[in-house]
Backbone bond lengths (Angstrom), bond angles and torsions (degrees), N, CA, C in turn:
res aa  C-N    CA-C-N  psi(-1)  N-CA   C-N-CA  omega(-1)  CA-C   N-CA-C  phi
1 X - - - 1.465 - - 1.529 110.25 -
2 X 1.299 116.91 131.14 1.463 121.94 -179.20 1.551 109.87 -77.02
3 X 1.303 113.53 132.84 1.487 119.12 179.99 1.540 108.79 -73.50
4 X 1.343 115.51 130.63 1.453 120.15 -177.40 1.545 112.49 -87.97
5 X 1.323 116.21 -26.68 1.470 119.84 -174.69 1.506 111.27 -90.90
6 X 1.338 115.03 -178.07 1.454 122.99 -179.56 1.519 109.20 -128.12
7 X 1.330 114.19 147.23 1.469 122.25 172.17 1.508 108.58 -108.81
8 X 1.320 115.88 133.86 1.471 120.73 169.61 1.517 107.11 -124.87
9 X 1.336 116.54 104.74 1.456 120.94 -177.24 1.541 108.59 -108.75
10 X 1.339 115.96 134.85 1.453 123.34 -169.98 1.500 109.94 -126.49
11 X 1.332 116.44 141.38 1.449 123.06 -174.62 1.508 116.86 -73.12
12 X 1.348 117.24 -9.46 1.473 119.92 179.85 1.510 108.60 114.98
13 X 1.335 115.48 173.13 1.457 125.01 178.09 1.548 110.49 49.98
14 X 1.354 115.82 44.57 1.457 119.63 177.92 1.521 108.55 -62.05
15 X 1.324 115.49 123.61 1.455 120.04 -179.73 1.527 108.97 -77.30
16 X 1.335 115.25 91.04 1.456 120.16 -176.94 1.531 110.47 -101.75
17 X 1.286 118.45 9.86 1.458 121.79 -178.93 1.512 112.53 94.86
18 X 1.283 116.49 168.95 1.458 121.63 -177.92 1.525 110.93 -92.59
19 X 1.353 115.87 69.49 1.451 119.94 -167.87 1.525 112.97 -82.04
20 X 1.345 118.68 2.10 1.439 118.83 173.60 1.552 110.61 -83.44
21 X 1.323 114.42 -12.55 1.461 118.17 178.09 1.517 110.98 -77.17
22 X 1.299 116.32 156.73 1.466 121.30 -176.39 1.523 111.71 -79.50
23 X 1.334 116.82 -35.88 1.431 120.17 -178.50 1.503 110.48 -93.92
24 X 1.333 116.82 89.15 1.475 122.57 -170.61 1.524 112.14 -61.86
25 X 1.331 117.33 -47.04 1.450 120.87 -175.03 1.536 110.38 -66.10
26 X 1.305 117.57 -41.05 1.450 120.40 -179.76 1.513 110.93 -61.49
27 X 1.334 116.80 -48.17 1.462 121.69 -176.84 1.519 112.92 -71.30
28 X 1.344 114.84 -29.00 1.474 118.87 -178.47 1.516 111.34 -64.60
29 X 1.323 116.71 -26.07 1.463 120.22 -178.03 1.527 112.26 -62.38
30 X 1.334 114.10 -21.65 1.486 118.23 178.50 1.520 111.05 -74.94
31 X 1.296 117.72 -12.34 1.457 121.72 -172.44 1.516 112.71 -124.93
32 X 1.358 116.30 36.42 1.453 120.02 -176.14 1.551 111.86 -59.78
33 X 1.341 115.80 -37.54 1.458 118.86 -178.93 1.533 109.74 -61.40
34 X 1.326 115.38 -38.33 1.487 117.88 178.83 1.543 110.08 -65.23
35 X 1.314 117.82 -43.49 1.416 119.92 -174.44 1.533 111.33 -69.72
36 X 1.331 115.48 -26.50 1.432 118.48 -179.76 1.528 112.76 -84.43
37 X 1.309 117.35 -38.22 1.479 120.63 -172.52 1.532 112.03 -128.71
38 X 1.329 118.54 8.55 1.463 119.87 -169.57 1.492 116.43 -72.47
39 X 1.304 113.38 167.64 1.462 122.51 -173.08 1.519 111.67 -69.82
40 X 1.336 116.97 -42.42 1.458 119.21 -179.26 1.540 111.21 -60.64
41 X 1.323 115.43 -39.26 1.462 119.77 176.84 1.529 111.03 -63.78
42 X 1.326 116.02 -36.63 1.470 120.03 177.83 1.536 110.85 -66.32
43 X 1.324 115.66 -38.87 1.491 119.34 176.50 1.517 109.67 -57.65
44 X 1.344 117.74 -46.91 1.454 121.11 179.64 1.539 110.96 -60.13
45 X 1.358 115.57 -47.03 1.463 120.26 -175.32 1.562 111.04 -65.22
46 X 1.325 116.44 -32.45 1.474 119.52 -177.53 1.534 111.86 -82.69
47 X 1.326 117.12 -11.18 1.460 119.75 -174.33 1.530 112.52 -77.96
48 X 1.300 117.50 164.89 1.455 123.17 -171.15 1.517 112.28 -61.37
49 X 1.332 117.75 -44.87 1.470 119.68 -175.91 1.522 111.21 -115.38
50 X 1.323 117.11 22.05 1.464 121.23 176.99 1.517 111.78 53.17
51 X 1.354 120.09 -127.98 1.482 121.62 -177.26 1.532 112.30 -63.73
52 X 1.337 117.56 -18.83 1.460 119.76 -179.40 1.542 112.34 -91.37
53 X 1.302 117.96 -0.84 1.463 121.14 -178.79 1.531 110.60 -62.63
54 X 1.355 113.39 144.95 1.457 119.78 174.83 1.527 108.33 -81.86
55 X 1.345 117.51 118.93 1.444 123.38 -176.36 1.521 108.75 -117.38
56 X 1.325 117.52 127.03 1.446 123.51 173.87 1.551 109.58 -110.76
57 X 1.283 116.60 122.19 1.490 122.31 177.20 1.529 106.69 -91.77
58 X 1.314 117.56 124.13 1.448 123.04 -175.46 1.511 109.95 -113.42
59 X 1.332 115.34 116.00 1.465 121.88 -170.49 1.514 114.11 -104.49
60 X 1.326 117.45 19.18 1.475 123.13 -171.50 1.535 111.07 -56.86
61 X 1.301 119.64 -36.36 1.445 122.46 -175.28 1.553 112.29 -71.54
62 X 1.310 116.77 -20.04 1.467 121.15 -171.23 1.536 112.01 -89.11
63 X 1.331 115.18 147.51 1.473 121.42 173.46 1.542 111.07 -85.95
64 X 1.345 115.15 -11.20 1.474 119.03 178.28 1.547 110.33 -125.59
65 X 1.344 116.98 55.94 1.463 119.94 -171.86 1.514 113.63 -61.01
66 X 1.324 119.43 -32.34 1.456 122.25 -177.49 1.516 112.49 -71.76
67 X 1.302 116.71 -19.09 1.474 122.35 174.53 1.511 112.64 -89.31
68 X 1.326 114.60 -42.54 1.470 121.02 -174.81 1.535 111.58 -70.43
69 X 1.344 116.30 -47.39 1.456 120.03 -174.59 1.511 114.83 -53.62
70 X 1.328 118.73 -53.66 1.473 119.69 -178.74 1.531 113.59 -60.31
71 X 1.342 118.11 -28.22 1.459 121.00 174.87 1.529 111.72 -57.14
72 X 1.318 114.61 -47.73 1.466 118.86 -179.79 1.535 112.77 -67.77
73 X 1.334 116.35 -36.45 1.469 118.82 175.26 1.524 110.77 -59.03
74 X 1.348 116.36 -44.71 1.455 120.57 178.31 1.526 111.94 -62.76
75 X 1.349 114.43 -40.29 1.474 118.22 -177.54 1.504 111.57 -65.90
76 X 1.357 116.78 -47.43 1.457 120.26 176.92 1.528 111.35 -61.54
77 X 1.324 117.27 -40.86 1.436 120.80 178.47 1.512 112.84 -60.61
78 X 1.305 117.02 -41.84 1.474 121.43 177.54 1.534 111.02 -61.40
79 X 1.307 116.34 -31.33 1.472 121.47 -179.58 1.533 112.29 -88.55
80 X 1.330 117.33 8.21 1.445 120.49 173.87 1.510 116.56 99.73
81 X 1.366 118.10 -3.38 1.434 120.59 178.85 1.528 110.47 -99.68
82 X 1.313 117.23 115.59 1.478 120.70 -173.84 1.492 112.84 -111.98
83 X 1.331 118.58 -8.43 1.494 120.82 -179.97 1.522 108.54 -90.86
84 X 1.339 114.57 61.63 1.470 121.89 -172.53 1.512 110.32 -128.00
85 X 1.317 117.03 140.44 1.455 120.63 176.98 1.549 107.30 -147.73
86 X 1.341 113.30 168.72 1.458 119.93 178.75 1.534 108.89 -105.20
87 X 1.326 114.52 129.90 1.465 122.03 179.38 1.531 107.60 -104.79
88 X 1.304 114.92 104.05 1.481 120.19 -176.52 1.524 109.09 -87.81
89 X 1.367 117.01 114.21 1.450 121.11 174.07 1.519 105.87 -126.94
90 X 1.318 115.60 106.76 1.490 121.00 -173.85 1.519 111.76 -115.06
91 X 1.336 118.39 -9.11 1.469 122.32 176.22 1.503 109.38 -136.21
92 X 1.359 115.63 152.79 1.463 119.74 -178.21 1.522 113.64 -58.60
93 X 1.351 116.21 -38.18 1.468 117.29 -177.37 1.527 111.75 -64.69
94 X 1.330 118.36 -25.56 1.453 120.09 177.70 1.531 112.22 -64.89
95 X 1.342 115.58 -29.76 1.489 120.20 -179.80 1.519 112.30 -72.00
96 X 1.368 117.30 -2.52 1.464 121.78 175.91 1.525 112.34 -105.33
97 X 1.325 117.71 -6.19 1.469 121.51 -172.01 1.540 111.17 -73.02
98 X 1.333 116.70 133.48 1.466 120.01 -179.20 1.544 113.90 -55.05
99 X 1.330 117.72 -39.11 1.458 120.77 -178.86 1.558 110.81 -63.73
100 X 1.329 115.47 -41.64 1.469 118.93 179.02 1.519 110.65 -66.51
101 X 1.338 116.91 -41.77 1.458 119.78 179.66 1.548 113.31 -67.19
102 X 1.343 115.64 -32.55 1.457 118.45 175.55 1.496 112.66 -66.44
103 X 1.353 115.94 -36.41 1.447 118.94 178.03 1.522 111.47 -68.12
104 X 1.320 116.54 -39.23 1.471 119.64 176.02 1.557 109.59 -64.95
105 X 1.304 115.77 -42.02 1.463 118.80 179.36 1.513 113.33 -58.24
106 X 1.345 116.43 -34.70 1.450 121.50 -176.79 1.532 112.21 -86.77
107 X 1.300 118.37 -8.24 1.476 120.93 -173.92 1.532 112.14 -79.03
108 X 1.336 115.59 142.28 1.440 121.99 170.78 1.518 111.55 -94.29
109 X 1.335 115.73 -26.44 1.453 123.21 -178.34 1.526 108.69 -139.42
110 X 1.346 117.25 136.84 1.449 119.72 165.02 1.528 107.68 -116.21
111 X 1.324 118.44 138.50 1.454 123.39 -178.37 1.521 106.54 -121.36
112 X 1.354 115.72 105.38 1.461 122.23 178.11 1.506 110.15 -86.39
113 X 1.317 117.48 123.00 1.479 122.42 -178.33 1.502 111.56 -79.86
114 X 1.308 115.02 178.00 1.484 121.34 177.84 1.513 111.38 -79.13
115 X 1.341 114.17 179.57 1.449 122.25 -179.40 1.514 110.43 140.61
116 X 1.307 117.59 -126.36 1.475 124.07 -177.33 1.532 107.66 -115.96
117 X 1.396 115.75 112.32 1.471 118.09 -177.85 1.527 113.39 -65.01
118 X 1.320 116.96 -26.38 1.479 119.23 178.02 1.539 109.89 -70.29
119 X 1.324 117.19 -35.08 1.444 120.78 173.62 1.548 110.80 -62.60
120 X 1.314 115.06 -39.83 1.461 120.78 -179.94 1.525 111.28 -64.11
121 X 1.309 117.97 -48.10 1.465 121.17 -176.37 1.523 111.42 -74.49
122 X 1.342 116.42 -35.06 1.488 118.19 -179.44 1.515 112.66 -70.25
123 X 1.363 117.07 -26.09 1.443 119.82 177.16 1.519 113.53 -85.17
124 X 1.363 115.31 -40.70 1.454 119.39 -172.39 1.524 113.87 -98.55
125 X 1.316 118.09 -27.92 1.466 120.49 -173.94 1.528 113.54 -55.81
126 X 1.337 116.47 129.84 1.436 120.54 175.74 1.529 115.74 78.77
127 X 1.318 117.42 7.85 1.467 121.60 -179.43 1.536 109.05 -94.56
128 X 1.324 117.02 165.77 1.486 119.38 172.96 1.524 111.59 -57.71
129 X 1.339 117.23 -33.47 1.463 119.91 178.08 1.522 109.96 -61.91
130 X 1.326 117.77 -45.22 1.489 122.90 -179.91 1.523 109.61 -62.10
131 X 1.344 116.36 -44.53 1.478 121.15 -179.92 1.534 111.10 -62.62
132 X 1.359 118.27 -43.13 1.445 120.65 177.40 1.513 111.89 -66.27
133 X 1.303 117.20 -38.30 1.457 122.12 179.85 1.543 110.50 -59.61
134 X 1.339 117.31 -48.46 1.456 122.19 179.17 1.524 110.74 -64.51
135 X 1.327 118.37 -41.34 1.465 123.14 179.72 1.517 109.65 -62.40
136 X 1.350 117.78 -45.69 1.464 119.35 -179.84 1.506 111.54 -62.85
137 X 1.317 116.95 -42.03 1.473 122.03 179.87 1.549 110.11 -61.70
138 X 1.288 117.14 -41.84 1.466 119.29 -176.92 1.512 112.39 -75.43
139 X 1.343 118.12 -34.51 1.472 121.51 -166.85 1.498 116.62 -114.39
140 X 1.325 118.79 -4.66 1.494 121.21 -175.17 1.508 110.23 -128.99
141 X 1.310 114.43 165.80 1.483 121.69 172.61 1.531 106.33 -81.48
142 X 1.295 114.85 82.61 1.489 123.18 -166.60 1.534 108.47 -136.37
143 X 1.305 115.71 146.20 1.466 119.74 179.51 1.530 110.71 -117.48
144 X 1.321 115.52 125.41 1.469 122.72 165.26 1.515 105.67 -97.42
145 X 1.328 116.71 115.01 1.444 122.65 175.06 1.498 107.94 -115.24
146 X 1.335 117.35 138.22 1.465 120.60 179.97 1.521 110.80 -149.33
147 X 1.322 115.35 137.28 1.462 119.44 176.73 1.493 109.22 -114.85
148 X 1.339 117.65 143.70 1.448 124.32 178.62 1.561 110.30 53.50
149 X 1.302 117.51 -112.38 1.470 119.67 179.46 1.515 112.48 -56.88
150 X 1.333 115.92 -38.46 1.475 120.16 178.62 1.503 112.70 -64.42
151 X 1.330 117.90 -27.85 1.456 121.16 174.97 1.507 112.19 -79.44
152 X 1.333 116.01 -45.27 1.475 121.40 -178.51 1.511 111.96 -58.40
153 X 1.350 116.10 -33.67 1.464 120.02 -174.97 1.518 113.41 -84.61
154 X 1.329 118.17 -5.22 1.487 119.81 -174.98 1.538 112.04 -70.15
155 X 1.295 116.78 -28.83 1.501 118.70 -173.47 1.517 111.35 -88.75
156 X 1.340 115.57 170.91 1.440 121.10 178.60 1.524 111.84 -71.13
157 X 1.367 115.33 -34.06 1.463 122.23 178.78 1.524 106.63 -104.15
158 X 1.350 118.70 129.76 1.467 120.68 -175.90 1.509 112.00 -131.61
159 X 1.322 116.47 124.77 1.463 122.36 170.64 1.538 107.82 -75.89
160 X 1.349 117.31 126.41 1.445 118.35 178.88 1.530 112.78 -121.70
161 X 1.334 117.35 -8.33 1.446 120.51 179.92 1.533 109.64 -162.22
162 X 1.338 114.83 152.55 1.472 119.36 176.30 1.532 110.57 153.56
163 X 1.310 115.33 123.81 1.448 120.42 177.36 1.496 111.91 -65.83
164 X 1.330 118.69 134.82 1.453 121.30 177.30 1.529 110.46 -64.56
165 X 1.333 116.39 -42.75 1.450 119.12 -174.47 1.530 114.08 -71.80
166 X 1.319 116.77 -23.39 1.485 120.89 -176.92 1.509 110.85 -117.27
167 X 1.340 117.06 22.81 1.475 120.56 -170.99 1.533 114.09 -67.56
168 X 1.344 116.87 -20.97 1.487 118.95 179.36 1.523 111.56 -100.92
169 X 1.340 115.69 25.47 1.447 120.42 166.58 1.522 108.00 -101.82
170 X 1.315 117.40 131.20 1.465 123.74 -172.45 1.525 110.08 -53.06
171 X 1.311 116.80 126.97 1.471 122.48 175.47 1.517 115.84 91.63
172 X 1.330 117.16 -4.53 1.461 120.32 -176.59 1.549 112.31 -74.66
173 X 1.319 116.08 -26.09 1.464 119.22 -177.32 1.525 109.40 -97.98
174 X 1.294 116.13 125.81 1.470 121.49 -176.87 1.534 108.95 -105.00
175 X 1.329 115.81 130.17 1.451 122.42 -177.68 1.527 110.67 -127.68
176 X 1.284 117.28 138.49 1.468 123.23 175.29 1.518 109.39 -137.93
177 X 1.324 118.98 -171.54 1.450 122.63 179.91 1.504 110.94 -84.88
178 X 1.330 115.67 137.74 1.478 121.78 176.65 1.540 109.49 -96.18
179 X 1.309 115.64 -160.11 1.469 122.12 -177.95 1.508 112.28 -74.81
180 X 1.328 119.31 -19.76 1.465 122.02 169.24 1.500 116.58 83.89
181 X 1.333 118.09 26.72 1.446 119.51 177.81 1.530 112.52 -75.20
182 X 1.321 116.17 -28.96 1.462 121.25 179.54 1.541 109.83 -135.78
183 X 1.321 116.75 135.73 1.459 121.48 -178.16 1.521 111.64 -102.37
184 X 1.314 115.66 166.08 1.458 124.65 172.38 1.507 113.99 62.74
185 X 1.348 117.69 24.21 1.436 123.44 170.20 1.519 109.51 -135.73
186 X 1.311 117.13 159.03 1.497 122.50 170.21 1.510 104.33 -134.73
187 X 1.330 116.07 133.41 1.435 123.86 -171.17 1.522 112.35 -113.95
188 X 1.331 117.60 130.12 1.453 121.59 175.22 1.529 107.77 -123.54
189 X 1.354 116.43 147.83 1.444 121.85 -169.12 1.546 109.97 -123.32
190 X 1.356 116.34 174.40 1.470 121.73 -174.71 1.535 108.02 47.46
191 X 1.296 116.25 41.37 1.461 122.67 -159.50 1.524 114.40 -72.15
192 X 1.340 116.12 -49.71 1.450 119.61 -174.58 1.508 110.55 -75.94
193 X 1.354 116.53 -46.87 1.457 120.93 -175.07 1.525 111.14 -63.50
194 X 1.316 117.87 -35.20 1.476 120.30 -175.63 1.521 113.17 -100.28
195 X 1.318 117.02 8.45 1.473 122.08 173.66 1.502 114.19 56.84
196 X 1.343 116.94 52.59 1.452 119.53 -170.45 1.535 113.82 -99.61
197 X 1.297 118.35 17.72 1.467 118.83 -175.19 1.504 113.15 -62.99
198 X 1.339 115.94 -31.64 1.458 120.10 178.56 1.523 112.19 -64.25
199 X 1.332 118.31 -29.59 1.431 121.63 178.66 1.539 110.87 -67.76
200 X 1.348 115.93 -37.85 1.458 118.16 177.64 1.544 110.77 -70.61
201 X 1.326 116.39 -38.97 1.449 120.39 178.35 1.531 111.35 -54.25
202 X 1.354 115.97 -47.66 1.456 117.99 -179.26 1.524 111.39 -69.41
203 X 1.328 116.78 -38.98 1.485 119.73 -179.81 1.526 110.46 -62.45
204 X 1.333 117.88 -36.43 1.467 120.89 -177.61 1.529 113.35 -80.31
205 X 1.311 116.89 -38.80 1.473 119.80 -177.04 1.546 110.49 -65.51
206 X 1.322 116.72 -27.40 1.472 120.22 178.87 1.526 111.85 -70.45
207 X 1.313 118.10 -26.29 1.489 124.29 173.53 1.522 108.10 -154.06
208 X 1.337 116.86 91.96 1.477 120.34 -176.34 1.533 114.88 -64.30
209 X 1.313 118.44 -7.10 1.451 120.26 173.04 1.538 111.45 -65.29
210 X 1.335 116.65 -26.92 1.434 123.47 -174.29 1.550 109.79 -86.53
211 X 1.309 117.19 128.23 1.459 122.42 175.87 1.524 109.66 -86.08
212 X 1.314 116.32 125.89 1.473 121.35 176.56 1.516 110.40 -81.65
213 X 1.332 118.05 132.00 1.441 124.55 178.16 1.529 107.58 -120.77
214 X 1.317 117.67 117.86 1.463 122.61 176.86 1.516 110.05 -110.77
215 X 1.284 117.73 118.77 1.469 122.52 -175.29 1.540 110.40 -105.21
216 X 1.332 115.60 123.52 1.473 120.49 178.01 1.509 111.71 -75.66
217 X 1.327 115.77 176.27 1.464 121.30 179.17 1.538 110.01 -65.49
218 X 1.322 117.15 140.54 1.455 124.67 -179.22 1.530 111.54 49.27
219 X 1.289 115.35 39.54 1.489 122.97 -178.25 1.503 107.73 -138.05
220 X 1.319 117.53 147.08 1.454 120.33 -179.78 1.495 113.33 -155.36
221 X 1.296 113.76 -176.27 1.482 122.75 175.96 1.535 108.14 -127.83
222 X 1.303 114.76 133.99 1.455 122.13 167.04 1.526 106.37 -97.28
223 X 1.332 116.97 120.51 1.467 122.14 -177.33 1.524 107.75 -115.22
224 X 1.325 115.91 117.53 1.448 121.65 179.13 1.526 110.04 -114.80
225 X 1.350 115.92 149.37 1.467 122.06 -176.26 1.511 113.23 58.21
226 X 1.305 116.74 15.13 1.453 120.49 -178.59 1.525 114.86 71.00
227 X 1.371 116.21 2.07 1.455 118.65 -172.55 1.547 114.95 -134.22
228 X 1.326 117.38 -32.47 1.450 122.08 -174.68 1.527 111.10 -93.59
229 X 1.317 118.31 119.32 1.466 121.96 -177.77 1.517 111.80 -111.69
230 X 1.307 115.81 134.22 1.493 122.84 176.93 1.524 108.21 -123.26
231 X 1.315 117.64 129.42 1.481 121.53 176.09 1.522 109.20 -74.04
232 X 1.361 115.77 133.18 1.428 121.20 177.57 1.524 109.08 -130.65
233 X 1.314 118.04 162.00 1.444 120.15 179.96 1.514 112.94 93.38
234 X 1.336 114.95 -171.98 1.475 120.58 -166.86 1.535 113.93 -97.26
235 X 1.310 119.59 -8.77 1.474 120.71 -172.18 1.514 113.47 -118.90
236 X 1.346 115.33 -144.03 1.447 122.22 -170.14 1.530 112.15 -116.63
237 X 1.337 115.07 148.71 1.460 122.92 169.52 1.511 106.58 -117.42
238 X 1.326 117.70 124.48 1.470 123.30 176.87 1.537 109.87 -101.66
239 X 1.298 117.53 125.97 1.459 121.61 175.68 1.529 110.81 -109.39
240 X 1.300 117.64 133.16 1.463 123.87 179.20 1.505 109.25 -116.92
241 X 1.352 116.08 110.94 1.469 124.11 -176.83 1.492 109.54 -106.07
242 X 1.329 117.43 113.14 1.437 121.99 -175.28 1.523 115.88 -96.10
243 X 1.310 117.50 4.08 1.455 120.69 -172.55 1.527 112.70 -64.31
244 X 1.344 116.63 -24.10 1.471 119.32 -178.01 1.522 112.89 -104.11
245 X 1.352 116.61 15.32 1.472 119.60 174.76 1.528 110.73 -56.60
246 X 1.316 116.65 128.17 1.459 121.20 -178.89 1.521 113.88 -93.24
247 X 1.333 117.40 -33.45 1.443 120.27 -176.43 1.534 110.24 -161.22
248 X 1.335 116.02 156.17 1.470 123.00 175.62 1.515 108.04 -160.09
249 X 1.327 115.65 158.55 1.456 120.82 173.73 1.512 113.08 -101.17
250 X 1.315 117.82 15.03 1.439 123.59 -170.88 1.530 114.47 -50.17
251 X 1.327 115.50 -44.98 1.478 119.47 -176.36 1.533 112.89 -85.56
252 X 1.351 116.86 -5.82 1.440 120.40 -175.58 1.542 113.79 -100.02
253 X 1.349 115.90 -20.24 1.481 117.37 -177.66 1.500 110.85 -97.84
254 X 1.331 116.34 160.34 1.448 123.68 178.33 1.516 111.16 -79.19
255 X 1.326 116.85 163.72 1.471 121.06 174.93 1.536 109.14 -58.14
256 X 1.347 114.66 136.15 1.458 119.51 179.32 1.505 114.04 90.05
257 X 1.342 117.59 -4.86 1.464 120.83 -179.12 1.563 109.32 -94.96
258 X 1.338 117.19 153.77 1.467 120.69 -178.50 1.516 113.62 -65.25
259 X 1.305 115.35 144.41 1.471 121.98 -179.69 1.544 109.00 -100.67
260 X 1.317 116.76 135.06 1.459 122.14 172.08 1.539 109.63 -103.46
261 X 1.338 116.84 142.62 1.442 121.44 179.71 1.530 107.25 -139.99
262 X 1.348 116.21 128.32 1.461 120.29 176.88 1.530 110.66 -107.63
263 X 1.327 115.69 121.96 1.471 123.66 172.30 1.519 112.67 73.26
264 X 1.316 115.30 62.17 1.476 122.41 174.64 1.522 106.29 -100.68
265 X 1.363 117.50 122.73 1.467 121.86 -175.02 1.535 109.79 -90.30
266 X 1.315 116.93 135.92 1.454 122.94 176.14 1.508 111.09 -124.99
267 X 1.345 115.15 150.18 1.473 122.03 173.26 1.519 107.57 -128.77
268 X 1.327 116.33 149.03 1.456 120.97 176.58 1.530 106.86 -121.16
269 X 1.322 117.00 122.77 1.449 124.10 -179.63 1.519 111.78 -109.37
270 X 1.324 117.91 143.48 1.443 121.53 170.38 1.517 107.31 -129.31
271 X 1.324 116.84 -179.37 1.459 122.49 -170.30 1.532 114.04 -47.63
272 X 1.314 115.61 130.66 1.489 126.95 177.48 1.538 113.45 80.46
273 X 1.326 119.73 -9.95 1.460 120.20 174.16 1.521 110.22 -65.30
274 X 1.336 115.17 152.05 1.482 118.74 -178.43 1.536 112.86 -126.35
275 X 1.290 115.65 154.44 1.477 120.68 177.81 1.530 107.69 -142.12
276 X 1.330 115.43 134.11 1.465 122.78 -179.00 1.522 108.54 -99.77
277 X 1.312 118.17 116.66 1.462 121.70 -178.52 1.533 113.37 -71.86
278 X 1.319 117.72 -15.89 1.487 120.89 176.51 1.534 109.70 -79.19
279 X 1.363 115.45 -47.28 1.461 119.00 -173.83 1.525 112.00 -96.69
280 X 1.333 117.64 -13.55 1.454 123.41 -173.26 1.498 111.48 59.04
281 X 1.316 117.62 33.76 1.458 121.86 178.34 1.544 109.59 -106.20
282 X 1.312 115.36 138.19 1.476 122.05 178.84 1.515 110.66 -107.31
283 X 1.317 115.88 142.28 1.438 123.23 176.95 1.522 108.92 -120.29
284 X 1.317 117.26 117.37 1.478 120.70 178.83 1.504 108.40 -83.44
285 X 1.305 118.21 128.05 1.471 124.10 -172.72 1.536 109.90 -65.07
286 X 1.337 119.38 -42.99 1.442 121.53 -176.27 1.552 108.44 -115.20
287 X 1.340 116.85 52.13 1.457 121.55 -177.35 1.531 110.97 -60.45
288 X 1.312 115.50 138.75 1.476 119.92 177.16 1.521 111.98 -74.52
289 X 1.328 115.76 -6.47 1.479 119.41 -179.60 1.528 114.49 -101.97
290 X 1.351 115.65 2.57 1.481 117.09 178.03 1.482 109.88 -90.71
């Protein structure tokens, strides 16, 4: 079955402008590049009704939801989208409430903010809200957008813990189940700035069927049909493809010992580059060979 919805997953630190300041127009001038080419604007443009789309900002992952939510409302409003509200879900029982489910049913876009992805999955996973979210993504012209924790939780496999500096020591990277909108990938965020490539290496070598996706700051992927990925934003997307791994010592070493991997393939994507999840082929937008 072809997926009808779109995923927009973002590495974190989305440059949405300095909206905590009182003089919005003055401070917005510092972020002209964002307003011209930014990810939030792309979310609006990709949505069903553009500026008129119903957008729900979901702050479940955050420990400061009442501060984070209004920031996104202001950001979307500045970009011309005014049919935006914050959907506060802080306990599992709230994800069963008819009023909450009606708001999700009416939404064209959900925007999951950053925070703790384990908090997000432990509150929403297996609830009627989660079931409706997946159904809308599969069957409707609907966008799931998530930044940081919201991105990490989108896949079936989710990294929730792991030191960047010790990520290639066996057992240092902890993986659990995510919300399950997309299979056969594992997503890591704040990727370039926090040096997390080792976390993806370990996640992929444990099951090379899974494609590792590392999202840099203010960088994301637009995924259509569940298979076609386009890099968006200002930075880099790192892909780790383990299907051609020739050898590893993963099962031979003890917990806490270094892991060796022979022939792990990586790709680096920047804005407008594409990657096909069926063929695992990448197309560079501005290739020097075209």
